[in-house]
gemmi code that builds the backbone of each chain (N, CA, C; Angstrom):
import gemmi

chains = {
    "A": [
        ("UNK", (89.228, 83.182, 92.803), (90.508, 82.636, 92.234), (92.161, 83.024, 91.943)),
        ("UNK", (92.807, 82.132, 92.124), (94.324, 82.010, 92.123), (95.344, 81.812, 90.861)),
        ("UNK", (96.165, 82.087, 91.317), (97.165, 81.830, 90.326), (98.728, 81.749, 90.862)),
        ("UNK", (99.618, 80.929, 89.828), (100.914, 81.273, 90.403), (101.536, 81.911, 89.827)),
        ("UNK", (102.896, 82.118, 90.400), (104.005, 82.988, 89.129), (105.008, 82.260, 89.780)),
        ("UNK", (106.569, 83.047, 89.204), (107.800, 81.966, 90.180), (109.228, 83.001, 90.108)),
        ("UNK", (109.735, 82.900, 91.011), (111.442, 83.680, 91.414), (111.933, 83.736, 89.566)),
        ("UNK", (112.395, 84.724, 89.137), (113.039, 84.245, 87.707), (114.561, 84.544, 88.844)),
        ("UNK", (115.139, 83.186, 88.669), (116.730, 82.886, 89.320), (117.885, 83.371, 87.955)),
        ("UNK", (117.375, 84.173, 86.868), (118.452, 84.399, 86.013), (118.601, 85.614, 86.408)),
        ("UNK", (117.759, 86.574, 87.599), (118.301, 87.985, 87.849), (118.537, 87.330, 89.796)),
        ("UNK", (119.440, 88.295, 89.760), (120.441, 88.502, 91.022), (120.089, 89.457, 92.023)),
        ("UNK", (119.663, 89.841, 93.072), (119.068, 88.283, 93.813), (117.336, 87.836, 92.310)),
        ("UNK", (116.800, 86.173, 92.694), (115.992, 86.124, 92.000), (114.361, 87.233, 92.073)),
        ("UNK", (113.740, 87.760, 90.844), (112.717, 88.810, 91.258), (111.412, 87.296, 91.177)),
        ("UNK", (110.499, 88.468, 91.947), (109.110, 87.370, 91.356), (108.634, 88.248, 90.432)),
        ("UNK", (107.938, 86.993, 89.128), (107.084, 87.503, 88.507), (106.233, 86.618, 88.085)),
        ("UNK", (105.004, 87.217, 87.260), (104.031, 86.557, 87.080), (103.535, 87.061, 85.302)),
        ("UNK", (102.591, 85.985, 84.847), (102.249, 86.443, 83.466), (100.888, 86.627, 83.545)),
        ("UNK", (100.828, 87.636, 82.785), (99.585, 88.817, 82.539), (99.321, 88.789, 80.886)),
        ("UNK", (98.205, 88.974, 80.981), (97.713, 89.112, 79.309), (96.866, 90.325, 79.107)),
        ("UNK", (97.601, 91.251, 78.130), (96.941, 92.803, 78.053), (96.080, 92.313, 76.380)),
        ("UNK", (95.361, 93.310, 76.137), (94.512, 93.189, 75.270), (93.747, 94.590, 74.857)),
        ("UNK", (94.422, 95.276, 73.744), (94.235, 96.135, 73.263), (92.995, 96.548, 73.040)),
        ("UNK", (91.717, 97.088, 73.741), (90.711, 96.883, 73.669), (90.076, 97.708, 72.289)),
        ("UNK", (90.451, 98.208, 71.347), (89.738, 98.766, 70.104), (90.717, 97.668, 68.864)),
        ("UNK", (91.531, 97.531, 69.118), (91.987, 96.456, 67.827), (91.892, 95.203, 68.481)),
        ("UNK", (91.993, 94.444, 69.769), (91.409, 93.093, 69.731), (93.021, 93.133, 69.922)),
        ("UNK", (94.316, 93.317, 69.356), (95.287, 92.268, 69.691), (95.947, 92.247, 70.941)),
        ("UNK", (96.463, 91.238, 70.862), (96.634, 90.789, 72.621), (97.793, 90.244, 73.009)),
        ("UNK", (98.806, 90.212, 73.656), (99.687, 89.311, 74.220), (100.065, 88.924, 75.766)),
        ("UNK", (100.306, 87.590, 75.555), (100.780, 87.175, 77.008), (102.367, 87.666, 77.630)),
        ("UNK", (102.477, 88.523, 78.483), (103.517, 88.747, 78.741), (104.413, 88.730, 80.269)),
        ("UNK", (105.794, 88.464, 80.508), (105.778, 88.393, 82.080), (106.554, 89.697, 82.293)),
        ("UNK", (105.762, 89.758, 83.629), (105.572, 91.071, 84.449), (106.030, 90.796, 85.584)),
        ("UNK", (107.787, 91.662, 86.183), (108.075, 91.931, 87.544), (107.055, 92.374, 88.133)),
        ("UNK", (107.359, 91.593, 89.429), (106.228, 92.520, 90.563), (107.170, 93.227, 91.444)),
        ("UNK", (106.884, 94.800, 91.610), (107.339, 96.010, 91.914), (106.700, 96.506, 92.904)),
        ("UNK", (106.805, 96.150, 94.328), (105.785, 96.370, 95.367), (106.454, 98.177, 95.553)),
        ("UNK", (107.889, 98.689, 94.708), (107.638, 100.353, 94.953), (107.405, 101.194, 94.080)),
        ("UNK", (106.492, 100.406, 92.922), (105.932, 100.790, 91.736), (104.569, 101.284, 92.036)),
        ("UNK", (104.463, 102.697, 91.893), (102.936, 103.226, 92.260), (101.620, 103.029, 91.464)),
        ("UNK", (101.783, 102.772, 90.369), (101.223, 102.264, 89.431), (100.466, 101.013, 89.202)),
        ("UNK", (100.175, 100.747, 87.703), (99.545, 99.352, 87.645), (100.757, 98.402, 86.548)),
        ("UNK", (100.255, 98.720, 85.687), (101.226, 98.074, 84.642), (101.897, 99.017, 83.872)),
        ("UNK", (103.618, 98.726, 84.085), (104.684, 99.720, 83.392), (105.207, 99.361, 81.867)),
        ("UNK", (105.205, 99.449, 80.932), (105.378, 98.776, 79.563), (106.474, 99.844, 78.786)),
        ("UNK", (107.394, 98.386, 78.231), (108.176, 98.902, 77.380), (107.702, 99.576, 75.688)),
        ("UNK", (107.887, 100.336, 75.208), (108.158, 100.651, 74.293), (107.811, 99.596, 73.268)),
        ("UNK", (108.349, 98.107, 73.205), (108.236, 97.565, 72.297), (106.475, 97.062, 72.126)),
        ("UNK", (106.076, 96.499, 73.592), (104.950, 96.244, 73.735), (103.825, 96.882, 73.761)),
        ("UNK", (104.095, 97.813, 74.164), (103.306, 99.165, 73.094), (103.085, 99.993, 72.068)),
        ("UNK", (104.234, 99.393, 70.805), (103.875, 98.843, 69.345), (103.184, 98.572, 69.284)),
        ("UNK", (103.790, 96.741, 69.418), (103.181, 95.472, 68.676), (101.512, 95.602, 69.544)),
        ("UNK", (101.392, 96.033, 70.829), (99.965, 96.258, 71.312), (98.878, 97.231, 70.525)),
        ("UNK", (99.873, 98.205, 69.411), (99.066, 99.131, 68.877), (97.956, 99.708, 69.767)),
        ("UNK", (99.360, 100.342, 70.866), (98.456, 101.341, 71.831), (97.894, 102.539, 71.625)),
        ("UNK", (98.660, 102.874, 70.457), (98.315, 104.301, 70.083), (97.292, 104.500, 69.574)),
        ("UNK", (96.184, 103.593, 69.281), (94.796, 103.709, 69.169), (93.754, 103.944, 70.383)),
        ("UNK", (94.911, 103.641, 71.665), (94.020, 103.814, 72.804), (94.870, 105.235, 73.834)),
        ("UNK", (95.173, 106.085, 73.465), (96.199, 106.797, 74.056), (95.353, 107.659, 74.814)),
        ("UNK", (95.790, 108.058, 76.463), (95.096, 108.966, 77.427), (96.385, 109.817, 76.749)),
        ("UNK", (95.873, 111.351, 76.950), (96.305, 112.421, 76.734), (96.273, 112.582, 78.285)),
        ("UNK", (97.399, 112.411, 79.130), (97.536, 112.741, 81.122), (98.770, 113.060, 80.663)),
        ("UNK", (99.280, 113.833, 81.899), (100.779, 113.867, 82.153), (100.911, 113.458, 83.441)),
        ("UNK", (101.730, 112.828, 83.012), (102.401, 111.439, 83.984), (104.079, 111.520, 83.852)),
        ("UNK", (104.345, 111.038, 85.025), (105.833, 111.043, 85.354), (105.965, 110.254, 86.154)),
        ("UNK", (107.447, 109.400, 85.625), (108.150, 108.691, 86.927), (108.975, 108.845, 87.021)),
        ("UNK", (109.137, 108.861, 88.683), (109.936, 109.294, 89.817), (110.610, 108.058, 89.714)),
        ("UNK", (112.153, 108.250, 89.612), (113.062, 106.928, 90.334), (113.600, 107.116, 91.446)),
        ("UNK", (113.710, 106.270, 92.556), (113.953, 106.951, 93.684), (113.877, 108.499, 94.389)),
        ("UNK", (113.050, 108.993, 93.948), (112.060, 109.839, 94.085), (112.646, 111.512, 93.160)),
        ("UNK", (113.839, 111.085, 91.816), (114.494, 111.991, 91.591), (113.962, 111.322, 89.824)),
        ("UNK", (114.882, 112.186, 89.281), (114.784, 111.927, 87.750), (113.310, 111.768, 87.349)),
        ("UNK", (112.610, 112.261, 86.881), (111.430, 112.540, 86.272), (111.330, 112.229, 84.537)),
        ("UNK", (110.596, 111.105, 84.408), (110.542, 110.982, 83.403), (108.949, 110.930, 82.424)),
        ("UNK", (108.805, 111.549, 81.603), (107.604, 111.337, 80.947), (107.102, 110.220, 80.418)),
        ("UNK", (106.024, 109.426, 80.603), (105.292, 108.391, 80.771), (103.954, 108.499, 79.621)),
        ("UNK", (103.400, 107.797, 78.707), (102.748, 107.518, 78.164), (101.777, 107.036, 78.221)),
        ("UNK", (100.044, 107.108, 78.358), (99.585, 105.826, 79.153), (98.173, 105.808, 77.813)),
        ("UNK", (97.939, 104.594, 77.846), (97.126, 104.012, 77.320), (95.834, 102.825, 78.208)),
        ("UNK", (94.670, 102.976, 77.534), (93.697, 101.807, 77.602), (94.380, 100.586, 77.489)),
        ("UNK", (93.901, 99.621, 78.157), (94.339, 98.052, 78.047), (93.168, 97.226, 79.116)),
        ("UNK", (92.653, 96.147, 78.152), (92.251, 95.417, 78.983), (93.057, 94.151, 80.023)),
        ("UNK", (93.004, 93.932, 80.931), (94.322, 93.382, 81.561), (93.162, 92.027, 82.056)),
        ("UNK", (93.899, 90.986, 81.970), (94.053, 89.703, 82.317), (94.858, 88.879, 83.375)),
        ("UNK", (94.491, 88.821, 84.303), (95.385, 88.108, 85.500), (94.467, 86.679, 86.429)),
        ("UNK", (94.873, 85.843, 86.535), (94.936, 84.771, 87.306), (93.467, 84.515, 86.755)),
        ("UNK", (93.419, 84.166, 84.996), (92.296, 84.007, 84.650), (90.894, 84.680, 84.725)),
        ("UNK", (91.073, 86.277, 85.232), (89.778, 86.942, 85.520), (89.975, 88.448, 84.559)),
        ("UNK", (89.067, 89.164, 84.288), (89.337, 90.435, 83.901), (89.499, 91.415, 84.846)),
        ("UNK", (90.474, 92.021, 84.727), (90.554, 93.274, 85.742), (90.119, 94.477, 84.914)),
        ("UNK", (89.380, 94.485, 83.891), (88.579, 95.444, 83.193), (89.407, 96.362, 82.450)),
        ("UNK", (89.246, 97.485, 82.139), (90.267, 98.766, 81.442), (90.759, 99.077, 82.444)),
        ("UNK", (92.378, 99.221, 81.877), (93.364, 99.600, 83.278), (94.186, 100.655, 82.419)),
        ("UNK", (94.687, 101.846, 82.775), (95.513, 102.506, 82.630), (96.834, 101.598, 82.635)),
        ("UNK", (97.499, 101.901, 81.467), (99.095, 101.195, 80.875), (99.961, 102.188, 80.929)),
        ("UNK", (101.135, 102.404, 81.164), (101.468, 103.897, 81.414), (102.965, 102.833, 80.459)),
        ("UNK", (103.728, 103.375, 79.235), (105.114, 103.503, 78.501), (105.962, 104.141, 79.116)),
        ("UNK", (107.118, 103.546, 79.263), (108.412, 104.388, 79.891), (109.233, 104.462, 78.651)),
        ("UNK", (110.015, 104.943, 78.285), (110.744, 105.177, 77.109), (112.633, 104.456, 77.587)),
        ("UNK", (112.734, 104.428, 79.294), (113.220, 103.929, 78.900), (113.790, 102.020, 79.614)),
        ("UNK", (112.539, 101.643, 79.949), (111.813, 100.614, 80.551), (112.594, 99.161, 79.820)),
        ("UNK", (113.438, 98.262, 80.480), (113.411, 96.898, 79.200), (112.491, 95.988, 80.102)),
        ("UNK", (112.254, 95.541, 81.459), (111.569, 94.794, 82.227), (109.830, 95.495, 82.294)),
        ("UNK", (108.959, 94.518, 82.140), (107.683, 94.760, 82.292), (107.570, 95.035, 84.236)),
        ("UNK", (106.825, 95.745, 84.359), (106.494, 95.830, 85.830), (105.081, 95.775, 86.025)),
        ("UNK", (104.889, 95.293, 87.373), (103.844, 95.505, 88.109), (103.486, 95.756, 89.092)),
        ("UNK", (102.758, 97.103, 89.717), (102.740, 97.283, 90.546), (101.146, 97.195, 91.497)),
        ("UNK", (101.449, 98.046, 92.597), (100.885, 98.360, 93.523), (99.522, 98.268, 92.998)),
        ("UNK", (99.174, 99.158, 92.251), (98.297, 99.375, 91.804), (97.158, 98.289, 91.268)),
        ("UNK", (97.781, 96.683, 90.506), (97.288, 96.164, 90.732), (97.354, 95.160, 91.948)),
        ("UNK", (99.123, 94.837, 92.169), (99.425, 93.935, 93.264), (98.236, 94.549, 95.093)),
        ("UNK", (97.182, 94.942, 95.094), (97.307, 95.443, 96.156), (95.588, 94.938, 96.112)),
        ("UNK", (94.924, 94.378, 94.992), (93.958, 93.785, 94.642), (93.861, 91.764, 94.993)),
        ("UNK", (95.047, 91.755, 95.415), (95.196, 90.322, 95.513), (95.976, 90.136, 96.771)),
        ("UNK", (95.654, 88.947, 97.627), (96.725, 88.658, 98.427), (97.853, 88.069, 97.565)),
        ("UNK", (99.005, 88.481, 97.986), (99.888, 88.021, 97.169), (101.156, 87.274, 97.962)),
        ("UNK", (101.267, 86.274, 98.053), (102.483, 85.471, 98.572), (103.825, 85.521, 97.910)),
        ("UNK", (104.538, 86.257, 98.680), (106.320, 85.854, 97.615), (107.266, 85.226, 98.581)),
        ("UNK", (107.339, 83.747, 98.008), (108.169, 82.956, 99.118), (109.310, 82.521, 97.746)),
        ("UNK", (110.019, 83.686, 98.188), (111.557, 83.251, 97.806), (112.345, 82.277, 97.869)),
        ("UNK", (111.780, 81.850, 99.539), (112.426, 80.268, 99.535), (112.448, 79.087, 98.692)),
        ("UNK", (111.079, 78.854, 98.292), (110.528, 78.020, 97.405), (110.881, 77.919, 95.728)),
        ("UNK", (110.884, 79.355, 95.975), (110.999, 80.086, 94.344), (109.631, 80.635, 93.679)),
        ("UNK", (108.250, 80.048, 94.704), (107.018, 80.524, 94.374), (106.502, 81.734, 94.809)),
        ("UNK", (105.625, 82.257, 93.715), (104.446, 83.535, 94.162), (103.055, 83.051, 93.835)),
        ("UNK", (102.735, 83.179, 94.632), (100.731, 82.952, 94.661), (100.357, 83.924, 95.059)),
        ("UNK", (99.374, 84.516, 94.021), (98.557, 85.561, 93.676), (96.720, 84.853, 94.295)),
        ("UNK", (96.236, 85.414, 95.125), (94.891, 85.589, 94.831), (94.027, 86.437, 95.346)),
        ("UNK", (92.684, 86.074, 94.551), (91.970, 87.473, 94.323), (90.487, 86.983, 95.526)),
        ("UNK", (90.511, 88.074, 96.752), (89.722, 87.619, 98.203), (88.226, 87.510, 97.787)),
    ],
    "B": [
        ("UNK", (139.453, 107.396, 68.462), (140.867, 108.290, 69.203), (140.029, 109.464, 69.791)),
        ("UNK", (140.158, 110.182, 70.782), (139.213, 111.246, 71.024), (139.837, 112.750, 70.534)),
        ("UNK", (138.767, 113.161, 70.469), (138.464, 114.514, 69.787), (138.203, 115.473, 70.597)),
        ("UNK", (138.809, 116.867, 70.409), (138.761, 117.769, 70.819), (136.950, 118.661, 70.126)),
        ("UNK", (136.168, 119.209, 71.385), (135.033, 119.571, 70.982), (134.634, 120.436, 71.298)),
        ("UNK", (134.750, 121.743, 71.193), (133.936, 122.762, 71.641), (132.222, 123.401, 71.193)),
        ("UNK", (131.661, 122.628, 72.800), (130.288, 123.036, 72.421), (129.760, 124.531, 72.795)),
        ("UNK", (128.598, 125.011, 71.799), (127.928, 126.468, 72.642), (126.676, 126.288, 73.338)),
        ("UNK", (126.314, 126.790, 74.071), (124.753, 126.772, 74.335), (124.177, 125.566, 75.393)),
        ("UNK", (125.840, 125.283, 75.638), (125.301, 124.182, 76.795), (124.484, 124.636, 78.245)),
        ("UNK", (123.381, 124.393, 78.987), (122.752, 124.538, 79.469), (123.447, 124.910, 81.097)),
        ("UNK", (123.851, 125.807, 81.786), (124.975, 126.431, 83.016), (124.778, 125.655, 84.013)),
        ("UNK", (122.933, 124.946, 84.317), (122.989, 124.550, 85.327), (122.885, 122.838, 85.005)),
        ("UNK", (122.551, 122.143, 83.820), (122.728, 120.981, 83.602), (124.148, 120.743, 83.374)),
        ("UNK", (125.047, 121.455, 83.326), (126.584, 121.186, 83.090), (126.863, 121.508, 84.774)),
        ("UNK", (126.396, 122.187, 85.439), (126.951, 121.808, 86.699), (126.404, 121.022, 87.159)),
        ("UNK", (125.182, 120.297, 87.076), (124.885, 119.072, 87.539), (125.681, 117.761, 86.714)),
        ("UNK", (126.286, 117.864, 86.096), (126.703, 116.670, 85.148), (127.964, 116.937, 85.680)),
        ("UNK", (128.834, 117.829, 85.721), (130.088, 118.156, 86.540), (130.197, 117.387, 87.987)),
        ("UNK", (129.176, 117.433, 88.623), (128.557, 117.049, 89.979), (128.615, 115.744, 90.424)),
        ("UNK", (127.927, 114.906, 89.560), (127.733, 113.597, 88.949), (129.108, 112.808, 89.369)),
        ("UNK", (129.170, 113.816, 87.889), (131.061, 112.655, 87.532), (131.883, 112.530, 88.364)),
        ("UNK", (131.896, 114.165, 88.890), (133.042, 113.931, 90.427), (132.178, 112.664, 91.124)),
        ("UNK", (131.000, 112.560, 91.307), (131.057, 111.407, 91.973), (130.813, 110.360, 92.231)),
        ("UNK", (130.732, 110.142, 90.526), (131.266, 108.968, 90.060), (132.322, 108.238, 89.846)),
        ("UNK", (133.379, 109.559, 90.665), (134.732, 109.352, 89.727), (135.217, 109.563, 88.161)),
        ("UNK", (134.522, 109.943, 87.416), (134.710, 110.298, 86.177), (135.182, 111.732, 85.688)),
        ("UNK", (135.327, 111.688, 84.863), (135.787, 113.590, 83.480), (134.302, 113.651, 83.345)),
        ("UNK", (134.185, 114.708, 83.104), (132.930, 115.089, 82.443), (133.114, 114.769, 81.305)),
        ("UNK", (134.382, 114.294, 80.464), (133.962, 113.736, 79.048), (133.790, 112.512, 79.078)),
        ("UNK", (133.932, 111.985, 79.583), (133.790, 110.055, 80.056), (131.837, 110.300, 80.445)),
        ("UNK", (131.620, 111.445, 81.132), (130.429, 111.445, 81.291), (129.431, 111.476, 80.101)),
        ("UNK", (130.057, 112.648, 79.069), (129.191, 113.642, 77.859), (129.285, 111.943, 76.874)),
        ("UNK", (130.335, 111.093, 76.919), (130.699, 110.248, 76.436), (129.505, 109.316, 76.306)),
        ("UNK", (128.975, 108.521, 77.381), (128.408, 107.612, 78.039), (127.188, 108.348, 77.570)),
        ("UNK", (126.819, 109.335, 77.796), (125.277, 110.208, 77.609), (124.965, 110.029, 76.051)),
        ("UNK", (126.307, 110.221, 74.603), (126.028, 110.082, 73.493), (126.127, 108.796, 73.175)),
        ("UNK", (126.286, 107.984, 73.575), (126.423, 106.295, 73.344), (125.223, 105.714, 73.923)),
        ("UNK", (124.378, 106.593, 75.497), (123.476, 105.901, 75.063), (122.231, 106.420, 74.108)),
        ("UNK", (122.175, 107.679, 74.221), (121.336, 108.654, 73.261), (121.313, 108.149, 71.623)),
        ("UNK", (122.328, 107.750, 71.737), (122.329, 106.932, 70.284), (121.901, 105.672, 70.035)),
        ("UNK", (122.111, 104.537, 71.686), (121.720, 103.419, 71.287), (120.235, 103.839, 71.548)),
        ("UNK", (119.452, 104.277, 72.418), (118.709, 103.883, 73.004), (117.278, 104.363, 71.473)),
        ("UNK", (116.522, 103.407, 71.532), (115.069, 103.387, 70.804), (114.723, 105.216, 70.892)),
        ("UNK", (114.055, 105.765, 69.460), (113.632, 106.919, 69.330), (112.316, 106.997, 70.583)),
        ("UNK", (112.315, 108.057, 71.542), (111.168, 108.101, 72.181), (110.032, 108.019, 71.562)),
        ("UNK", (108.598, 107.546, 72.420), (107.360, 107.413, 71.979), (106.978, 108.480, 71.961)),
        ("UNK", (107.181, 109.719, 72.448), (106.690, 111.193, 71.384), (107.490, 111.364, 70.491)),
        ("UNK", (108.713, 111.480, 70.420), (109.177, 111.580, 69.418), (108.771, 110.639, 68.101)),
        ("UNK", (108.766, 109.849, 68.222), (108.708, 108.643, 67.141), (106.994, 109.153, 66.759)),
        ("UNK", (105.817, 109.500, 67.386), (104.741, 110.006, 67.971), (104.456, 111.567, 67.155)),
        ("UNK", (105.918, 111.768, 65.667), (105.506, 112.956, 65.874), (103.571, 113.730, 65.255)),
        ("UNK", (103.649, 112.484, 64.609), (102.669, 112.486, 63.896), (101.497, 112.659, 64.622)),
        ("UNK", (101.477, 112.751, 66.009), (99.800, 112.982, 66.865), (99.889, 114.284, 67.047)),
        ("UNK", (101.045, 114.802, 67.075), (100.995, 116.520, 67.460), (99.900, 117.216, 66.634)),
        ("UNK", (99.375, 117.596, 66.165), (97.809, 117.302, 65.216), (96.330, 117.475, 65.996)),
        ("UNK", (96.914, 115.753, 66.153), (95.609, 115.349, 67.040), (95.617, 116.113, 68.371)),
        ("UNK", (96.624, 116.181, 69.018), (96.624, 117.005, 70.091), (96.315, 118.139, 70.150)),
        ("UNK", (96.704, 118.757, 69.426), (96.480, 120.436, 69.209), (94.675, 120.421, 69.256)),
        ("UNK", (94.161, 119.883, 68.068), (92.540, 119.729, 67.783), (91.987, 119.065, 68.874)),
        ("UNK", (92.696, 118.270, 69.549), (91.987, 117.649, 71.308), (92.167, 118.754, 72.219)),
        ("UNK", (92.984, 119.676, 72.542), (93.104, 121.032, 72.849), (91.753, 121.864, 72.316)),
        ("UNK", (92.149, 122.556, 71.128), (91.227, 122.987, 70.785), (89.346, 122.947, 71.077)),
        ("UNK", (89.267, 121.344, 70.716), (88.193, 120.993, 70.965), (87.550, 120.815, 72.185)),
        ("UNK", (88.508, 120.383, 73.321), (88.085, 120.577, 74.649), (87.430, 121.678, 75.620)),
        ("UNK", (87.428, 122.966, 74.544), (87.346, 124.396, 75.477), (85.949, 124.307, 75.719)),
        ("UNK", (85.379, 123.897, 76.516), (84.004, 124.032, 77.306), (82.770, 123.465, 76.882)),
        ("UNK", (84.113, 122.084, 77.025), (83.212, 120.952, 76.794), (82.393, 120.383, 78.300)),
        ("UNK", (83.089, 120.902, 79.016), (82.145, 120.446, 80.437), (83.327, 119.019, 80.916)),
        ("UNK", (82.264, 117.707, 81.356), (83.120, 116.747, 81.862), (82.912, 115.687, 81.342)),
        ("UNK", (84.152, 114.271, 81.621), (83.781, 113.452, 80.631), (85.325, 113.184, 79.854)),
        ("UNK", (85.401, 112.686, 78.486), (86.169, 112.314, 77.909), (85.802, 112.850, 76.519)),
        ("UNK", (86.818, 114.139, 76.004), (86.716, 114.031, 74.424), (87.883, 112.989, 73.952)),
        ("UNK", (87.064, 112.546, 72.831), (87.661, 111.490, 71.829), (87.842, 111.772, 70.452)),
        ("UNK", (89.353, 112.596, 70.490), (89.650, 113.199, 68.694), (89.970, 111.921, 67.932)),
        ("UNK", (89.548, 112.012, 66.970), (90.303, 110.669, 65.767), (90.723, 111.315, 64.871)),
        ("UNK", (91.519, 110.782, 63.956), (92.092, 111.312, 62.187), (92.213, 112.575, 62.321)),
        ("UNK", (93.237, 112.998, 63.031), (94.377, 114.112, 62.841), (92.920, 115.063, 63.349)),
        ("UNK", (91.905, 115.042, 63.684), (90.511, 116.182, 64.285), (89.773, 115.901, 63.649)),
        ("UNK", (89.653, 115.611, 62.494), (88.571, 115.355, 61.374), (87.164, 114.373, 62.622)),
        ("UNK", (87.624, 114.037, 63.100), (86.264, 113.496, 63.693), (86.268, 113.232, 65.708)),
        ("UNK", (85.411, 113.932, 66.076), (85.133, 113.830, 67.727), (84.064, 113.986, 68.170)),
        ("UNK", (84.268, 113.394, 69.460), (82.752, 113.613, 70.134), (83.139, 113.158, 71.712)),
        ("UNK", (81.955, 113.291, 72.260), (82.549, 113.444, 73.669), (81.811, 111.748, 74.754)),
        ("UNK", (82.788, 111.962, 75.247), (81.511, 110.788, 76.140), (81.666, 111.081, 77.231)),
        ("UNK", (81.128, 110.166, 78.333), (80.778, 110.030, 79.480), (81.765, 109.051, 80.414)),
        ("UNK", (82.072, 107.855, 79.506), (82.887, 107.334, 80.656), (84.027, 106.796, 79.195)),
        ("UNK", (85.356, 106.101, 80.150), (86.255, 104.988, 79.535), (85.423, 103.837, 78.282)),
        ("UNK", (84.992, 103.645, 78.755), (84.325, 102.416, 78.045), (83.264, 102.533, 77.385)),
        ("UNK", (82.680, 103.588, 77.143), (81.780, 104.209, 76.083), (82.964, 104.561, 75.066)),
        ("UNK", (84.059, 105.101, 74.991), (85.514, 105.923, 74.295), (85.432, 104.753, 73.714)),
        ("UNK", (85.936, 103.870, 74.705), (86.432, 102.717, 73.588), (85.343, 101.771, 72.311)),
        ("UNK", (84.531, 101.425, 73.094), (83.132, 100.917, 72.378), (82.882, 101.801, 71.223)),
        ("UNK", (83.143, 103.087, 70.965), (83.008, 103.663, 69.748), (84.296, 103.867, 68.887)),
        ("UNK", (85.041, 103.664, 69.666), (86.602, 103.688, 68.710), (86.821, 102.340, 68.106)),
        ("UNK", (86.375, 101.662, 69.060), (86.016, 99.848, 68.301), (85.105, 99.804, 66.440)),
        ("UNK", (84.185, 100.800, 66.934), (83.219, 100.497, 66.364), (83.877, 101.717, 64.733)),
        ("UNK", (84.918, 102.457, 64.971), (85.317, 103.369, 63.830), (85.934, 102.402, 62.844)),
        ("UNK", (86.924, 101.494, 63.845), (88.161, 100.438, 63.414), (87.472, 99.298, 63.394)),
        ("UNK", (86.493, 98.981, 63.180), (85.937, 97.816, 62.527), (85.473, 98.477, 61.912)),
        ("UNK", (84.987, 99.446, 61.131), (84.449, 99.788, 59.685), (85.382, 100.681, 58.280)),
        ("UNK", (87.080, 100.426, 59.621), (88.407, 101.040, 58.679), (88.151, 102.008, 58.442)),
        ("UNK", (87.567, 102.871, 59.720), (87.867, 104.177, 59.255), (88.351, 105.254, 60.555)),
        ("UNK", (89.364, 104.627, 61.127), (90.116, 104.517, 62.354), (91.544, 104.857, 61.586)),
        ("UNK", (92.148, 105.802, 61.948), (93.735, 106.476, 61.784), (94.254, 106.539, 62.554)),
        ("UNK", (94.024, 107.291, 63.474), (94.697, 107.657, 65.064), (94.301, 107.800, 65.645)),
        ("UNK", (94.080, 108.314, 66.746), (92.880, 108.287, 67.988), (93.863, 108.797, 69.510)),
        ("UNK", (92.699, 109.648, 69.970), (93.436, 109.929, 71.199), (92.198, 110.682, 71.867)),
        ("UNK", (92.587, 109.948, 73.081), (91.551, 110.268, 74.217), (91.761, 111.032, 75.205)),
        ("UNK", (90.805, 112.218, 75.650), (91.302, 113.877, 76.260), (90.275, 113.369, 77.586)),
        ("UNK", (91.472, 113.481, 78.685), (90.050, 113.773, 79.798), (89.853, 115.097, 79.806)),
        ("UNK", (88.519, 115.569, 80.221), (88.000, 116.827, 80.046), (88.096, 117.852, 81.444)),
        ("UNK", (88.632, 116.694, 82.755), (88.479, 117.337, 84.016), (89.596, 118.752, 83.519)),
        ("UNK", (90.060, 119.211, 84.762), (91.328, 119.992, 85.140), (92.117, 118.956, 84.883)),
        ("UNK", (93.321, 119.958, 84.015), (94.445, 119.183, 83.486), (95.125, 119.139, 84.889)),
        ("UNK", (95.983, 117.609, 85.433), (97.116, 118.004, 86.573), (97.966, 116.673, 86.211)),
        ("UNK", (99.276, 117.339, 86.759), (100.258, 115.907, 86.713), (100.012, 115.153, 87.572)),
        ("UNK", (101.117, 114.391, 87.144), (100.690, 112.860, 88.242), (102.097, 112.103, 88.126)),
        ("UNK", (102.805, 112.591, 89.541), (104.157, 111.545, 89.719), (103.879, 109.961, 90.379)),
        ("UNK", (104.304, 109.130, 89.491), (104.389, 107.878, 90.286), (105.977, 107.101, 90.278)),
        ("UNK", (105.862, 106.730, 91.821), (107.185, 106.373, 92.463), (107.428, 104.723, 91.065)),
        ("UNK", (108.565, 104.453, 90.403), (108.765, 103.766, 89.621), (110.154, 102.422, 90.839)),
        ("UNK", (109.859, 101.310, 90.976), (110.993, 101.619, 92.124), (112.294, 100.999, 91.281)),
        ("UNK", (112.505, 100.613, 90.369), (113.803, 100.671, 89.468), (113.819, 99.184, 88.702)),
        ("UNK", (113.444, 98.301, 89.303), (113.252, 96.993, 88.884), (113.216, 96.845, 87.520)),
        ("UNK", (113.121, 97.358, 86.229), (112.795, 97.400, 85.057), (114.041, 98.198, 84.345)),
        ("UNK", (114.786, 99.101, 84.903), (115.668, 99.772, 84.523), (116.779, 98.878, 84.629)),
        ("UNK", (117.520, 98.892, 83.278), (118.996, 98.544, 83.272), (120.286, 99.500, 83.412)),
        ("UNK", (121.534, 99.368, 84.533), (122.164, 100.225, 83.820), (123.513, 98.962, 82.701)),
    ],
}
model = gemmi.Model(1)
for chain_id, residues in chains.items():
    chain = gemmi.Chain(chain_id)
    for i, (resn, *xyz) in enumerate(residues, 1):
        res = gemmi.Residue()
        res.name, res.seqid = resn, gemmi.SeqId(i, " ")
        for name, pos in zip(("N", "CA", "C"), xyz):
            atom = gemmi.Atom()
            atom.name, atom.element = name, gemmi.Element(name[0])
            atom.pos, atom.b_iso = gemmi.Position(*pos), 0.0
            res.add_atom(atom)
        chain.add_residue(res)
    model.add_chain(chain)
structure = gemmi.Structure()
structure.add_model(model)
structure.setup_entities()
């Protein structure tokens, strides 16, 4: 299974992004959102408080002590919830999604990216993800 | 218009850090404080703060988790409902049942293993300065 993303040229320099569908496994509420690929992010998906609220993730919150580090410093407490995640037309199952109180853009980290063969071709503005 | 304000109780270590950071950035401590106040006012309230109502749920979960062994403890409706599950799938399935029956007000899933603190590195691509 493979799918394509793209380079968002409104950012400087352009940033690779891909569409991901998240679904609240309890309420069934879902949304398809644009996530920026961040190879420096250790986790799976990092979402904004807005996305957390829209998906009613309070119902599937997990009581865990997780902190984001920025450049190795400045720990910020994250909230954790479970979501069903769909990427490239297939489900990745129940995934721990974190919410960051200061985040403005959604991030997809290595926790998900490493399940795929990822081809980031900035010269043509194409992103290709393939599930081997 | 600038106003002189005297603030008691500022943490000494925090103030030293602010002073050092401001010096690095080439701004005064007053400018740094103004920036911080501006950001605090404009930022949406943190999830945890907005969810003050979740505190009873968390307290109930801590109380009920004692001596429960492995798996996950699910606490719902301010602690009025609780059950233990082996897997997260099972926890979600049972919460879904409560939700569909219109009986779910709030909920929290608590892992029963020893609590540990986890740190994850964030590249920073999602933050705007």
